[in-house]
N, C-alpha and C positions, 0 to 999 in steps of 0.2 A: 280840485282834488286835493288829500294831504293820503299817501298811505303811512301804514306803520309795518317793521318787517320786522321778521323776531326766528331763532329762530327754537327749538326746542327739541327735548329726552338729549337719544346716544347724537353724539357731531359726526357726520359724513363727509368724507372730500367731495367737496363739490358745492358745497354749499356758501366758498366765497364766491367762486364765481356763478351762482347761484342771485347773489346781494347783490355782484359787480351789475348783472344784465337788469336785475330789477332795477337798480338807480339811474344807472343809464338811462332804458328805454321810457324813465318817469322823463327826468330831468326833460331830455328833447321832447316831452311832450306837454310840460309845461309843467310837470305833479308835483307836489315836495311828496319828497323817502327821508320819513321820520327812521330809525333803526332803535328798536325794542333789545336793550344790553340783559343776557338770563333769560332766554326764553319767555311762557307767561310769567312766572316771576318773576317777570324785574319789572309785568310787564306792570304788575299787582303791586310792585315797586315805587315805579314811576321810575326807571331804571335806564333813559334815555344815552343812544350816543351823544357827543360830544365833538365839535371840529374846534379845533386850535383858534377858533373865536370862542365858544364857548357855545354855540350855536349848537342848535339840534337836528337838522336836516342835514342831509346825508349832500356835498353835489359831487361831481363829474373828481376830484383831484380826489375826494377820499376813499374808493372801489378803484383807482389806479393799482393795477397789478394783482389785483386779489386772487384772478384764475389761478395763476399754482400755487396756492397758498392752501396749506390743509387745514382740517378748525376751522372755529368762525371767530373772528374778529371777534360780531355781537356774543360770543358767546352764552353758552346751551345752559340747560337746567330741565330737571325733573320738578313740577309742582303741585304737591297733596290738594293747595288751598285753591286749586283751578276747577280741584274736581268736585265742589259742594257750589250748590246755590249761591249762596254768598260773597265767594269765588266769584265767580262767572255776573252775580252783580254788581260785583268792583271794577270788575274787567271795564262793564258799558259804563258806569260810572267816571272811571279814567281817560278811556276810548273819549268821549262825551267832553270828556274837560279839556283837552290837548288839541279836539277839532281832528281828531282822526280818522277817515268818513270810510275806509277799505284794510284790511289787516292783509299780509299773506304771512300766513305761518311756516314757514320749513321743517318739517318732522316725519315722525312714523306713524304707527295705530294711532298710540295716545297721543298727540301732536291734533293727530284727526280727529279724535275722537273729540278732543279740546274745543275745536276750530266747529262741528257740529253742534256743541252745545250752547257757543255766546252765539251761531248765528239765530236759532232759535227765541233770544231774547234783547240780542243788538237790533239796529236797523239798522246799517253799516253791511258793508259787500266785502265776504270776503271768498278768497281763493287760497288751493292750498297747495305745497309742491311736497313730494318725496322725496323728505330724504333718509334715508334709513339704506345703510348696507345689507339690510336683509330680503330685498329684493321681495317681501311677502307683500306686496300693496296692490289690493286692482286696481284697475284702474288703466296702468303701464305698465308695458312690455319691462321697464326698467328700470332701475330707483337709481338716484345719485348719489354715490360711493359704490353702489356692487361691484363694476370695475372695477376701481381698483382696489378695493379689498381683495376680491379674486388673484388680484397678480400683485397685491404684499404676500398671500395665502402661496403661491404658489412658487416663487420665490424661495420662499422657508422652507417649503416641502423639498424642491431641488435641494437647499444645504443637506436641507438632510440624511437624502440616498446617498452623500458620499460615504459620511456615518456608516449610515445601514448597512452598503456594501461590508465596507471596510469591516463592519464587526460581527456580520454576517445577523442583523434584528430586526425586528417588525417593530415600528415605529406609530402607533395610535395617532396621532394629530388630529384636534380637538381644534376646528374654527366654529365663527358665530350659527345662532339659525337655529331661533329658540323654533320657528312653526316652519318654517319652508329649508328643502335643501337646497337652496340654489347655490349657493358659495362652495359649500361639499363638493358639489355635482362639480361647476366647473372646472372648480381644483384640481378636481379626481381628474379630471381627461384630459385636463390640458399637463399636469403631472408625468400620466400614467401610472396614476396609481392606483392598487388590485383591489381593493378594496372602500365600498361606502356608504355610512350607517347616514340614516336621515331620516327625520319626524315621520315624514310620510309611510315609511316600510321600516316594518318591523321582523327583517328576517330572524329566522329561527336558531337558537347557537347552533342546534349540533350540526344545523345547515354548514353554516360560518365554519368551523375546522372540521368537517368535511371537505372544503375547499382548500382551507390551508394543507391540509394534510396532499391535498393532490397535487397543487402546487409545490408544495416539498419535495414530492414526486417526482415531481417534470423535473427536478435540476435548482431551482431556485433557489438566493439560499441569501434574500433576503424582500423584506416586502414593505410595502406604502398603503397604510391603511387609515382614511379620513373617514373624520367624525363629527358630526353636525352636532352642539352642543344640547338640540333639543331628542334629539333619536330617544328609539325604547328603551334604552338601560340606563341611560342620561352625561352622557357622557363619556369621554377616554377612559375614561380612571372603571368604573361597570364593567366597561365592556373588557377592557383590559382582564381584570380580574373574572367578569363569565368565563371568557374562551378560557381564560388558565385552567379556571377547575374543568372547563368539558375538554380541555385536551389540545388546545394548541401547542402544536409543534415548533414554534417560532420563540426564540426568549424577544421580549418586547420591550418598550421603553413607550413613556403617553408625552407627549406635547402641547399645550394649552394656549394657542398663537393668543386668548385674550384680546386686550383691547387695544393691541398692535395694527390688529387688521382695519382698523377704525381711522389712524393715522397718515401722517403723511401726502404729499403733494397729488394729486388726483389726477390720472393717465389720462391719456385725451378725449379718451370716451365718454368720461365723467364732466370734462369743462367742456363738450361739445352740447350735453344733455342738460346739465343745467344753467349752464347760457340762452339755454331754445324753448325753457322751459321761466324762468324769471323773463322774459320776452312778451313771454305767450303770454304767463298772466296777468301780467298790464295791461295790456292789450282788450287781456275780456276784460278787465275791471272797467277802461273806458266803456265797454260795450256793454254793460250792469248787465255786466253774470256773479250770481253769486252760489255760496251754500256749495259749491264744488271744488275738487283737486286738478290737478294740470298734472299731463301727464303724456308721455307718446305713444302709440299700438299702431302696431307694422307702418311704421318711418309718419306717421300723418299728429300732429299735434292733438290731441282730445280732452274733453271735459265732465267727467261724470261724481256724480253726486256723494258725499260724503258719505251715506251712508251703503251706499252703493263698495267705499273704497274698503269700510272697518266691517260688511258685513262677517267676513267670515278672512283669512288668511292668504292671501297667493300661495295655492301647493308648487311640488314642484316641476319646475317642463319636464314633460312628458318623450317629445322627440329626445331633450337631452339624457333621458332616465333609457331610455331603449339607446341608446349613440353606445353611455357608458354598458351595460350587460353586455353590448355585441364587441369589445375592445377589452372588455375584462370576463370574458370565454375564456 
């Protein structure tokens, strides 16, 4: 068997740890691994990882020490051509040309959608891995990169607290999360933020302003609001303006964390998750599984059909939401 592995879409801390696990598990089982550079775009361009000898197969030494590195050594990209029947057919021809029997794509919703489309016309096997900081895929309790993204956001909010307290300010801190508010929720809980705004809940502006007046009356002089980029207002800056016009009693500033959340060395939970999923994906390919995403649910490895994983976005965790409401009361 020969396995191809690629990273697609936005990078996520832990992708390298997953790659290391895939290669080492495969090599021990006597399976070749070809690394595809630049995601599906690289596949269509036949861009493969080459070792020092110019050979495409990845060996044990090629992934040594990868777990601690952020980003992805295979590089990633988005590919419009892969959204077309012609692009999918070209991928099939290239996979056959290089005698690749199975593929492990690592990425988010778009990556799995591409894998599902490919699986319908290619007779090879495909097992996907959930590599996205947004934590918005069904079929797993947590995605690769989520824990590190939250840790990065919390560190930033902790630092902003100092400035907020020194200048009696309210900060709107925008974090990633177009469809799922999990990064915002966990950041808010861990940093002790007073407010959180997420895509799943559209809280009336007048209600928020009323709450801010109560906070002000209680003697509090600074406030932290964590805003998911996909909240109903369209992000931190539009929300800041709406609340200002509605009578926000606090002078405020906006900070957009943006892509900084994707970078950095992955924290231990992401390294462990990615390693476990990489190993599980290879073992499932050996057992002839295909057309599914590997994930962990309640601590157990599971496979979920691509259709179920991307049918709709995972919603914010209800237990975390209840906790946040209690702590912010």
